[in-house]
C-alpha positions in Angstrom: 13.3 -9.0 8.9 9.7 -8.0 8.1 9.4 -4.6 6.5 5.8 -3.4 5.8 5.2 0.1 4.6 2.1 2.2 4.6 2.0 5.5 2.9 -0.9 7.3 4.5 -3.9 5.7 2.8 -6.7 6.1 5.3 -8.2 8.5 7.9 -9.1 7.4 11.4 -11.8 9.1 13.5 -14.0 7.3 16.0 -17.6 6.6 16.1 -19.8 5.3 18.9 -18.5 2.2 20.6 -20.1 -1.0 19.4 -21.4 -3.0 22.4 -20.9 -6.2 20.5 -17.1 -5.8 20.5 -15.3 -8.3 22.7 -13.9 -7.0 26.0 -10.2 -6.7 25.5 -9.4 -4.4 28.5 -7.7 -7.1 30.5 -5.3 -8.1 27.6 -1.9 -6.9 28.5 0.1 -5.0 25.9 3.5 -3.6 26.6 4.4 -0.9 24.2 6.3 2.4 24.5 7.0 5.4 22.2 10.4 6.8 21.3 10.6 10.2 19.6 13.6 9.8 17.3 12.9 13.1 15.5 13.3 15.0 18.8 16.8 13.8 19.4 17.8 14.0 15.7 16.7 17.6 15.2 18.3 18.6 18.5 21.8 17.8 17.2 24.1 20.8 17.4 26.1 21.1 14.2 29.0 22.3 16.2 29.1 19.0 18.2 27.8 16.9 15.3 30.0 13.8 15.6 29.5 13.3 19.3 25.7 14.0 19.3 25.0 12.1 16.1 26.8 9.1 17.5 24.8 9.3 20.7 21.5 9.3 18.7 22.6 6.2 16.7 23.6 4.5 20.0 20.1 5.2 21.4 18.6 3.6 18.3 21.0 0.8 17.4 18.6 -0.8 14.8 16.6 2.1 13.5 19.3 4.7 13.5 21.5 3.2 10.9 18.5 2.2 8.8 17.2 5.8 9.0 20.5 7.1 7.7 21.0 4.6 4.9 17.5 3.6 3.8 15.3 6.6 4.7 17.9 9.4 4.1 19.7 7.4 1.4 23.1 8.3 2.8 25.9 6.2 1.5 27.7 4.3 4.2 31.0 4.7 2.3 30.9 8.5 2.6 33.5 10.2 4.7 32.5 11.6 8.1 32.6 15.2 6.8 30.3 14.3 3.8 27.8 12.6 6.1 27.9 15.6 8.5 27.2 18.0 5.7 24.4 15.8 4.2 22.6 15.3 7.6 23.0 18.9 8.6 21.5 19.9 5.2 18.5 17.7 5.8 18.0 19.0 9.3 18.1 22.6 8.1 15.8 22.1 5.1 13.2 20.1 7.2 13.3 22.3 10.3 9.9 23.9 9.5 8.4 20.4 9.0 9.8 19.4 12.4 8.4 22.5 14.1 5.0 21.8 12.6 5.1 18.2 13.8 6.1 19.3 17.2 3.0 21.4 17.5 0.7 18.6 16.3 2.4 15.8 18.1 3.7 17.4 21.3 1.7 14.7 23.2 1.7 11.4 21.4 -0.2 9.5 24.1 -3.6 9.4 22.3 -2.0 7.8 19.3 -0.1 5.3 21.4 -3.3 4.4 23.2 -5.2 3.9 19.9 -2.4 1.6 18.7 -2.4 -0.3 22.0 -6.2 -0.9 21.7 -5.7 -2.2 18.2 -3.1 -4.6 19.5 -5.4 -5.8 22.3 -8.0 -6.7 19.7 -5.3 -8.4 17.6 -4.1 -10.5 20.6 -7.7 -11.4 21.2 -8.2 -12.8 17.7 -4.6 -13.9 17.1 -3.0 -14.8 20.5 0.1 -16.3 19.0 1.1 -13.3 16.8 4.2 -11.5 17.9 3.3 -7.8 18.3 5.7 -4.9 18.2 6.7 -3.5 21.6 7.9 -0.1 20.4 6.6 2.9 18.5 9.4 5.0 16.9 8.4 8.4 15.4 10.6 10.1 12.9 10.7 12.7 10.1 12.0 11.8 6.8 11.9 13.1 3.2 8.4 14.0 2.1 8.7 11.9 -1.0 10.1 8.9 0.9 8.8 6.3 3.2 5.9 6.8 5.5 4.8 4.3 8.2 6.8 1.1 8.5 6.5 -2.1 10.3 9.8 -3.7 11.3 10.5 -6.9 13.4 10.0 -5.1 16.7 8.5 -1.6 16.1 5.9 0.6 14.4 8.0 3.2 12.7 5.8 6.3 12.0 6.8 9.0 9.5 5.3 12.2 11.0 6.0 14.1 7.8 3.0 12.2 6.3 0.6 13.2 9.1 0.7 17.0 9.2 -2.9 17.6 7.8 -4.1 17.5 4.3 -4.1 21.3 4.0 -0.4 21.6 5.0 1.4 23.8 2.5 4.3 21.2 2.4 2.1 18.9 0.3 1.3 21.4 -2.5 4.5 21.0 -4.5 4.4 19.4 -8.0 7.5 17.4 -7.3 5.9 15.7 -4.3 2.8 14.9 -6.4 5.1 12.9 -8.8 5.4 10.4 -5.9 2.2 11.0 -4.0 -0.7 12.4 -6.1 -3.0 14.8 -4.5 -5.7 12.1 -3.8 -3.0 10.5 -1.6 -1.7 13.6 0.1 -5.3 14.6 1.0 -5.1 11.6 3.4 -1.9 12.8 5.1 -3.8 13.5 8.3 -2.7 13.0 12.0 -5.4 10.5 12.5 -4.2 8.0 9.9 -1.6 6.7 12.2 -3.5 3.9 14.0 -5.1 2.5 10.8 -1.7 2.5 9.0 -0.2 0.6 11.8 -2.9 -2.0 11.9 -3.0 -2.2 8.1 0.7 -3.0 8.1 0.1 -5.8 10.7 -2.7 -7.3 8.5 -0.3 -7.3 5.5 2.4 -8.8 7.6 0.1 -11.6 8.7 -1.4 -12.1 5.3 0.8 -10.7 2.5 -1.1 -10.1 -0.7 -0.3 -12.7 -3.4 -1.7 -12.0 -6.9 -0.1 -14.8 -8.9 -2.3 -14.2 -11.9 -5.4 -14.5 -9.7 -8.8 -13.6 -11.1 -10.3 -10.2 -10.4 -12.9 -11.8 -8.1 -10.2 -13.5 -6.1 -8.2 -10.3 -5.7 -11.4 -8.3 -4.8 -12.3 -10.8 -2.1 -8.8 -11.1 -0.7 -8.8 -7.3 -0.3 -12.2 -7.6 1.2 -10.9 -10.1 3.8 -8.2 -7.7 4.9 -10.7 -4.8 5.2 -13.0 -7.1 7.3 -10.1 -8.0 9.5 -9.0 -4.4 9.8 -12.5 -3.5 10.9 -12.3 -6.1 13.7 -9.0 -4.7 14.9 -10.3 -1.1 14.9 -14.0 -1.7 15.6 -14.6 2.0 16.6 -13.3 3.4 13.3 -15.9 4.7 10.8 -16.1 2.2 8.0 -15.4 4.7 5.2 -12.1 5.6 6.8 -10.8 2.1 6.8 -10.9 1.9 3.0 -9.7 5.4 2.5 -12.9 6.9 1.0 -14.7 10.1 2.1 -17.9 9.6 3.9 -19.8 10.9 0.9 -18.0 8.5 -1.4 -18.9 5.5 0.7 -22.5 6.6 1.0 -22.7 6.9 -2.7 -21.1 3.4 -3.1 -23.9 1.9 -0.9 -26.5 4.0 -2.7 -25.4 2.6 -6.0 -24.1 -0.8 -4.8 -26.3 -2.7 -7.2 -25.1 -0.6 -10.2 -21.5 -1.2 -9.1 -22.0 -4.9 -8.9 -23.7 -4.8 -12.3 -20.6 -3.2 -13.8 -18.6 -6.3 -13.0 -21.4 -8.7 -14.0 -22.4 -7.1 -17.3 -18.8 -6.8 -18.5 -18.0 -10.3 -17.4 -15.1 -9.1 -15.3 -15.0 -11.4 -12.3 -13.0 -14.2 -13.8 -10.7 -12.0 -15.9 -6.9 -12.4 -15.3 -6.1 -9.5 -17.6 -4.0 -7.1 -15.4 -4.7 -4.2 -17.7 -8.4 -4.6 -16.8 -7.8 -5.5 -13.1 -5.7 -2.4 -12.4 -8.8 -0.3 -13.2 -10.6 -1.7 -10.2 -8.0 -2.8 -7.7 -5.6 -0.6 -5.8 -5.1 3.1 -5.4 -6.4 5.4 -8.1 -8.2 8.8 -8.1 -11.5 7.4 -9.5 -13.3 4.6 -11.2 -13.6 5.7 -14.8 -17.0 4.1 -15.5 -18.6 5.5 -12.3 -17.7 9.2 -12.8 -15.4 11.9 -11.6 -16.6 11.8 -8.0 -16.3 8.1 -7.6 -13.4 6.6 -5.6 -10.8 4.2 -6.9 -10.2 0.8 -5.6 -13.9 0.0 -6.1 -13.1 -3.7 -6.4 -12.0 -3.7 -2.7 -15.3 -2.1 -1.8 -17.2 -4.9 -3.5 -14.9 -7.6 -2.1 -15.5 -6.2 1.4 -19.3 -6.4 0.9 -19.0 -9.9 -0.3 -17.0 -10.9 2.8 -19.4 -9.2 5.1 -22.3 -11.1 3.5 -20.4 -14.4 3.8 -19.6 -13.8 7.5 -23.2 -12.7 8.2 -24.2 -16.2 7.0 -21.4 -18.0 8.8 -21.1 -16.4 12.2 -19.1 -19.3 13.7 -16.2 -18.8 11.2 -13.3 -17.3 13.0 -11.1 -14.6 11.6 -8.2 -17.1 11.2 -10.5 -19.4 9.3 -11.8 -16.6 7.2 -8.4 -15.5 6.1 -7.5 -19.0 4.9 -10.9 -19.7 3.1 -10.7 -19.9 -0.7 -12.1 -16.7 -2.2 -14.2 -18.7 -4.7 -15.9 -20.5 -1.8 -16.7 -17.1 -0.2 -18.1 -15.8 -3.4 -20.3 -18.9 -3.9 -21.6 -19.1 -0.3 -22.1 -15.4 0.1 -24.6 -15.3 -2.7 -24.0 -11.6 -2.9 -26.6 -9.8 -4.9 -27.2 -6.2 -3.8 
């Protein structure tokens, strides 16, 4: 079973439609949304056993996984212990559920965004098996977020209540999700998280003591692919930056590249160095307090865009299997 998890990394808003996008309107996508949290939080504690069993019956795959993996309930517990535990969660998360109900009373816009992303995916990757279900749920704030399973997008609404939601202010939550992550817990992260999970499912990241340059370009490939699956998304939102951060990155793109060149970083395999430039972090130390983290992915993305600009006939499938060193060499990136 595939299990890919996204934890609320990027915002999604839409810019003007790009007329160069392929027409995918006639590509058929069958997908439907099931609101697990509605049935789960409707359970009457006085009729717990009967109603809880009905919910699990309605969700024969997700229900048991929600109980054991997301809620961390022990399958060996007695029925009374499970009842007490589940009712305790429902009671303590009632306000979060009520908040989610107000924000997501109508989920159709999010379903349509996901469907459009799947149409683009089918256009570029016709043989890929796409999920046919969207399942929304509410789980622990410090637990899983958005998940890709074999047959469904599973969306944790507790990570999409808006960056200013008071639920995200607690210090215990920031032990798991620092504030630079919870600031991205917006409703409109849903579609990007879903498509990001699909990209990672198709092309899992493999470090294997790879050089920094290789890891940068591999991340750049995935960002480039994500931009093709969500062509109407503003670029800064795909990588999880603010608009100002991305503008500053482009403004100082030559200086950022010089950071890697002057310090001879591209061919390093020292993970203690690599971690400073790849992956989630609040900032890039050398670039100042206002700089974003994951600056290596930004550079890798620009290198891939440069390469694809010079090799327009290269398909996305071909791009994703091209050696990163080949991309670096042929891109001749020099901002």
